[in-house]
Legacy VTK file of the C-alpha trace (Angstrom):
# vtk DataFile Version 3.0
C-alpha trace
ASCII
DATASET POLYDATA
POINTS 278 float
-9.533 19.330 3.907
-6.297 20.697 2.364
-5.988 21.139 -1.393
-5.491 17.601 -2.691
-3.430 18.755 -5.675
-0.705 20.560 -3.703
1.704 18.183 -1.992
3.681 21.176 -0.774
0.745 21.888 1.543
1.118 18.494 3.226
3.279 17.704 6.257
5.717 15.624 4.185
9.330 16.627 4.679
8.503 19.275 7.270
9.103 19.567 10.993
5.786 19.364 12.825
4.519 19.692 16.377
2.651 16.595 17.495
-0.969 17.230 18.398
-2.159 15.311 21.461
-5.913 15.636 20.987
-8.112 14.189 18.257
-7.762 16.203 15.037
-9.141 14.771 11.756
-7.986 17.931 9.992
-4.462 16.478 9.996
-5.425 13.931 7.330
-4.154 14.919 3.872
-6.008 13.274 0.957
-4.398 12.938 -2.468
-6.531 12.336 -5.552
-5.922 9.014 -7.318
-7.101 10.440 -10.644
-3.883 12.223 -11.660
-1.746 9.105 -11.424
-4.391 6.971 -13.115
-4.618 9.432 -15.991
-0.876 8.925 -16.559
-1.547 5.189 -16.837
-4.337 5.683 -19.368
-7.087 4.873 -16.870
-10.154 7.010 -17.494
-13.572 5.925 -16.298
-14.175 2.343 -15.189
-11.215 0.821 -13.372
-9.494 -2.180 -15.026
-8.892 -3.768 -11.618
-10.409 -4.431 -8.228
-8.482 -4.198 -4.998
-7.784 -2.643 -1.649
-5.072 -0.745 0.221
-4.423 -2.457 3.557
-2.775 -0.283 6.210
-1.474 -1.579 9.531
-0.803 0.770 12.435
1.453 -0.335 15.304
1.587 2.921 17.287
-2.034 3.660 18.164
-2.654 4.821 21.743
-5.393 6.767 23.486
-6.851 7.345 26.986
-9.842 5.405 28.241
-12.732 7.016 30.129
-10.673 6.960 33.361
-7.623 8.516 31.747
-5.596 5.295 31.577
-3.551 4.814 28.377
-4.658 2.052 26.029
-2.920 0.644 22.942
-4.046 -1.407 19.960
-2.946 -2.715 16.602
-5.156 -1.347 13.849
-5.974 -2.579 10.358
-7.479 -0.139 7.862
-8.810 -1.168 4.446
-9.235 1.634 1.906
-11.179 0.512 -1.194
-9.511 0.881 -4.571
-12.546 2.793 -5.820
-12.079 5.598 -3.314
-11.279 8.910 -5.037
-8.367 9.602 -2.678
-5.415 7.951 -1.007
-4.212 9.383 2.323
-0.646 10.668 2.606
1.147 8.479 5.154
2.763 11.130 7.365
-0.565 12.861 7.782
-2.060 9.458 8.662
0.591 9.004 11.362
0.021 12.510 12.761
-3.711 11.892 12.826
-3.327 8.626 14.760
-0.937 10.307 17.190
-3.543 12.994 17.838
-5.370 10.408 19.950
-2.496 10.191 22.453
-4.141 12.438 25.062
-7.715 11.967 23.867
-10.226 10.265 26.154
-12.497 7.805 24.365
-15.463 6.084 25.996
-14.572 2.590 24.784
-12.813 0.718 21.995
-15.934 0.533 19.832
-16.361 4.301 19.998
-12.745 4.674 18.889
-13.272 2.336 15.953
-16.375 4.241 14.844
-14.538 7.592 15.051
-11.528 6.284 13.113
-13.760 4.858 10.386
-15.728 8.108 10.075
-12.641 10.343 9.813
-10.764 8.107 7.381
-13.828 7.522 5.212
-14.328 11.284 4.923
-10.702 11.745 3.823
-10.680 8.814 1.378
-14.120 9.644 -0.007
-15.374 6.065 0.480
-16.084 3.711 3.403
-12.901 2.623 5.203
-13.077 -0.466 7.401
-11.291 -0.516 10.768
-10.313 -3.539 12.875
-8.636 -3.100 16.274
-6.707 -5.887 18.003
-4.658 -6.223 21.164
-0.878 -6.681 20.953
-1.350 -10.176 22.418
-3.920 -11.346 19.866
-3.175 -14.427 17.793
-3.161 -12.420 14.568
-0.471 -10.091 15.937
2.029 -12.931 16.217
1.506 -14.498 12.770
4.250 -14.180 10.168
4.009 -15.852 6.753
5.850 -15.836 3.444
4.173 -14.632 0.289
3.260 -17.716 -1.730
5.156 -18.170 -4.975
8.526 -18.799 -6.592
11.150 -16.278 -5.468
13.072 -14.962 -8.498
15.704 -12.879 -6.678
18.663 -15.249 -7.181
18.579 -15.245 -10.977
22.172 -14.885 -12.272
21.490 -11.820 -14.418
23.249 -8.511 -14.979
21.251 -5.407 -14.019
22.285 -1.839 -14.771
19.037 0.148 -15.031
17.461 1.517 -11.841
14.986 4.070 -13.122
12.672 5.132 -14.556
10.494 1.984 -14.795
11.062 0.042 -18.007
7.959 -1.896 -19.094
9.831 -2.910 -22.261
11.789 -5.361 -20.078
8.609 -7.408 -19.673
7.774 -10.304 -21.990
5.756 -13.503 -21.949
5.983 -16.839 -23.759
2.687 -17.371 -25.637
3.552 -21.051 -26.178
3.525 -21.711 -22.426
0.268 -20.651 -20.755
0.476 -21.137 -16.989
-1.058 -20.190 -13.677
1.591 -19.318 -11.120
2.785 -16.888 -8.480
6.212 -15.257 -8.482
7.725 -13.180 -5.694
10.525 -10.660 -5.371
11.848 -9.097 -2.173
14.101 -6.689 -4.079
11.544 -3.987 -4.781
12.373 -0.420 -3.788
10.895 2.917 -4.742
11.194 6.369 -3.168
8.860 8.834 -1.510
7.978 11.437 -4.170
8.549 14.350 -1.775
11.269 13.395 0.732
13.189 10.882 -1.395
13.181 8.394 1.504
13.325 4.732 0.433
10.236 2.532 0.436
11.010 -1.211 0.580
8.607 -3.978 -0.382
8.078 -7.616 -1.252
5.964 -8.060 -4.388
3.826 -11.044 -5.337
2.515 -11.446 -8.900
-0.122 -14.134 -9.510
-1.380 -14.615 -13.045
-2.886 -16.876 -15.679
-1.397 -16.369 -19.120
1.810 -16.522 -21.155
4.662 -17.508 -18.850
6.457 -14.354 -17.715
10.135 -14.118 -18.557
11.818 -14.194 -15.151
14.843 -12.145 -16.187
12.722 -9.430 -17.751
10.346 -9.322 -14.793
13.170 -8.958 -12.280
14.859 -6.244 -14.339
11.514 -4.472 -14.577
10.893 -4.553 -10.820
14.434 -3.331 -10.091
13.894 -0.457 -12.540
11.728 1.166 -9.828
14.751 1.481 -7.535
15.220 5.223 -8.180
11.593 5.904 -9.124
9.636 8.335 -6.922
5.962 7.585 -6.373
3.483 6.544 -3.733
3.034 2.869 -2.851
-0.450 2.628 -4.352
0.634 4.276 -7.603
3.602 1.915 -8.024
1.412 -1.165 -7.695
-1.113 0.160 -10.201
1.689 0.913 -12.665
3.089 -2.612 -12.283
-0.373 -4.093 -12.829
-1.052 -2.032 -15.950
2.403 -2.668 -17.459
2.183 -6.461 -17.046
-1.375 -6.466 -18.378
-0.356 -4.476 -21.461
2.971 -6.171 -22.222
2.214 -9.813 -21.360
-1.547 -10.167 -21.873
-2.534 -12.407 -18.931
-6.205 -13.343 -18.706
-6.070 -13.013 -14.912
-3.620 -10.982 -12.876
-3.035 -9.798 -9.328
-0.219 -7.656 -7.922
0.272 -7.502 -4.152
2.994 -5.445 -2.443
3.809 -5.745 1.243
5.805 -2.646 2.166
8.029 -2.455 5.229
7.000 -0.312 8.140
7.772 3.406 8.286
6.518 5.754 10.991
4.646 2.914 12.669
2.635 2.178 9.508
2.907 -0.316 6.698
0.937 -0.035 3.438
-0.022 -3.055 1.366
-1.779 -2.325 -1.954
-3.474 -5.149 -3.872
-4.807 -4.964 -7.428
-6.523 -7.800 -9.297
-8.652 -8.629 -12.286
-12.216 -9.706 -11.295
-12.723 -13.196 -9.951
-9.989 -13.505 -7.344
-10.522 -12.965 -3.632
-8.960 -10.091 -1.734
-5.882 -11.131 0.283
-5.579 -11.771 3.977
-3.413 -9.478 6.064
-0.697 -11.719 7.481
2.548 -9.776 7.742
5.835 -10.952 6.320
9.123 -11.345 8.189
10.263 -7.906 6.962
7.245 -6.224 8.478
LINES 1 279
278 0 1 2 3 4 5 6 7 8 9 10 11 12 13 14 15 16 17 18 19 20 21 22 23 24 25 26 27 28 29 30 31 32 33 34 35 36 37 38 39 40 41 42 43 44 45 46 47 48 49 50 51 52 53 54 55 56 57 58 59 60 61 62 63 64 65 66 67 68 69 70 71 72 73 74 75 76 77 78 79 80 81 82 83 84 85 86 87 88 89 90 91 92 93 94 95 96 97 98 99 100 101 102 103 104 105 106 107 108 109 110 111 112 113 114 115 116 117 118 119 120 121 122 123 124 125 126 127 128 129 130 131 132 133 134 135 136 137 138 139 140 141 142 143 144 145 146 147 148 149 150 151 152 153 154 155 156 157 158 159 160 161 162 163 164 165 166 167 168 169 170 171 172 173 174 175 176 177 178 179 180 181 182 183 184 185 186 187 188 189 190 191 192 193 194 195 196 197 198 199 200 201 202 203 204 205 206 207 208 209 210 211 212 213 214 215 216 217 218 219 220 221 222 223 224 225 226 227 228 229 230 231 232 233 234 235 236 237 238 239 240 241 242 243 244 245 246 247 248 249 250 251 252 253 254 255 256 257 258 259 260 261 262 263 264 265 266 267 268 269 270 271 272 273 274 275 276 277
């Protein structure tokens, strides 16, 4: 595997020749530990969770040489030592284009083995046909949308956790949603768009402060998974909820969408129904 601490060795921001035969060496792992150290996370994780990836451009050749296609769901556990850089993920999936595979189950097993080796933990793989029922489902994230608050905003980066506050006299359980989230790729500067759902039990979050805080990522450069962990840790520290989950559904780029979820213990992992923007 490439050196996980040198993003300049990855394929990000570089012209590449597409490989048409299976090549797991294209996968570029990035250690989670550096970002978590910046957040004060050392040792046991303060959250559970998963990174859900959806691939819409997976194609290979069957045993007779006929092209096949599938929609793929990958779940990378939050406890894995590495994330996988998204362009390398795309290049890896495209390396199946001219690869003959005995059957769909053999493909699933190979994908799981390669991705688990890169992530450093077991990665689950589900393959579905483009005509499956799940492929056609679109749902809204549950919760109150806060995007139409009549507030003035002038700060777009870096993230400002001091915007966050809670009302200790009003302890609630609720979900709030914003579709205004944007961050940037830390290498190419390309925009990453997302809808964010925050579900919590605790002092009622100040809506104006929360929206200003989420918008303060607009010029911030970081990976999807790192942004969600930062949001989780900032809300936990500033507002003191007893239970908290943060779920981001990012829009598709390069045929992939990434959907990190972080939660305190006790809440179930989310389903994988895409939103209208995905």
